[in-house]
C-alpha positions in Angstrom: 0.0 0.0 0.0 0.9 3.7 -0.1 2.9 6.0 2.2 0.6 9.0 2.5 1.6 12.5 3.7 -1.0 14.2 5.9 -1.2 18.0 6.2 -4.0 19.1 8.5 -4.1 21.9 11.1 -6.9 20.5 13.3 -5.3 17.8 15.5 -8.5 15.7 16.0 -9.2 15.7 12.2 -5.6 14.8 11.5 -5.7 11.9 14.0 -9.0 10.7 12.5 -7.6 10.8 8.9 -4.4 9.0 10.1 -6.5 6.3 11.6 -8.5 5.9 8.4 -5.3 5.6 6.3 -4.0 2.9 8.6 -7.3 1.1 8.5 -7.2 1.1 4.7 -3.7 -0.5 4.9 -1.6 2.6 4.1 1.1 4.1 6.2 1.4 7.8 7.2 4.6 9.2 5.7 4.4 12.2 8.0 2.1 14.6 9.6 2.2 18.4 9.8 -0.2 21.1 11.1 1.4 24.1 9.5 2.9 25.5 6.3 6.5 25.2 7.4 6.2 21.6 8.6 4.3 20.7 5.5 7.0 22.1 3.2 9.7 20.2 5.0 7.7 16.9 4.7 6.8 17.6 1.0 10.5 17.3 0.1 11.0 14.0 2.1 11.7 10.8 0.2 9.2 7.9 0.1 6.0 9.8 -0.2 3.5 8.2 -2.6 0.6 10.6 -2.1 -0.7 13.4 0.1 -3.8 14.8 1.6 -3.7 18.6 2.1 -6.0 20.7 4.1 -6.4 23.8 1.9 -6.3 26.3 4.8 -3.6 25.9 7.5 -4.4 28.6 10.0 -3.6 31.9 8.3 -1.8 30.2 5.4 -2.8 28.4 2.2 -1.3 24.9 1.5 -0.6 26.0 -2.1 3.2 26.1 -1.6 3.1 22.5 -0.3 0.9 21.5 -3.3 3.4 23.2 -5.7 6.3 21.4 -4.0 4.6 18.0 -4.3 3.6 18.8 -7.9 7.2 19.6 -8.8 8.1 16.0 -7.6 5.1 14.4 -9.3 3.6 13.3 -6.0 -0.2 13.0 -6.4 -2.3 14.8 -3.8 -5.8 15.7 -2.9 -7.1 18.8 -1.1 -9.4 18.4 1.9 -11.7 21.3 2.6 -14.9 22.2 4.4 -15.7 24.2 1.2 -15.4 21.1 -1.1 -14.3 21.5 -4.7 -15.3 25.2 -4.6 -12.5 25.9 -2.1 -9.8 24.5 -4.3 -7.2 27.2 -5.2 -7.0 28.5 -8.8 -4.6 26.4 -10.9 -5.4 23.2 -8.9 -9.0 22.7 -10.1 -8.1 19.4 -11.7 -6.9 18.0 -8.4 -9.2 15.7 -6.4 -11.0 17.4 -3.4 -12.5 15.7 -0.4 -15.4 17.6 1.3 -14.8 17.6 5.1 -16.1 15.7 6.9 -15.5 12.7 4.6 -16.0 9.0 5.2 -13.4 6.3 5.0 -15.0 5.1 1.7 -14.6 8.5 0.2 -11.0 8.6 1.3 -10.4 5.1 -0.2 -11.9 6.2 -3.6 -9.8 9.4 -3.5 -6.6 7.4 -2.8 -7.4 4.9 -5.5 -7.7 7.8 -8.0 -4.4 9.4 -6.8 -2.5 6.1 -6.9 -3.6 5.0 -10.4 
């Protein structure tokens, strides 16, 4: 299975998504709750895919998305705003509407890992 990077600023949501990933048979490549931590992890080796919260406190996760994109690491955005909240230039990226189910996460990862 895949090694998935998880960038989410809400601790409880991050723990819930990490649990879902493990339940689906994936491993968590790393977790960050802010832009700086996410950027560090985005350059780490061994990342197969990533789930990015669009808004990390006062910052957008777009720089992390760009770093992943430059390395051809597939990612999906997670947002309470759904696809409408996806930043300009990333509209073709998958988006998970929070809160999402484990089945929705599984379908999203299947798309990312094709």
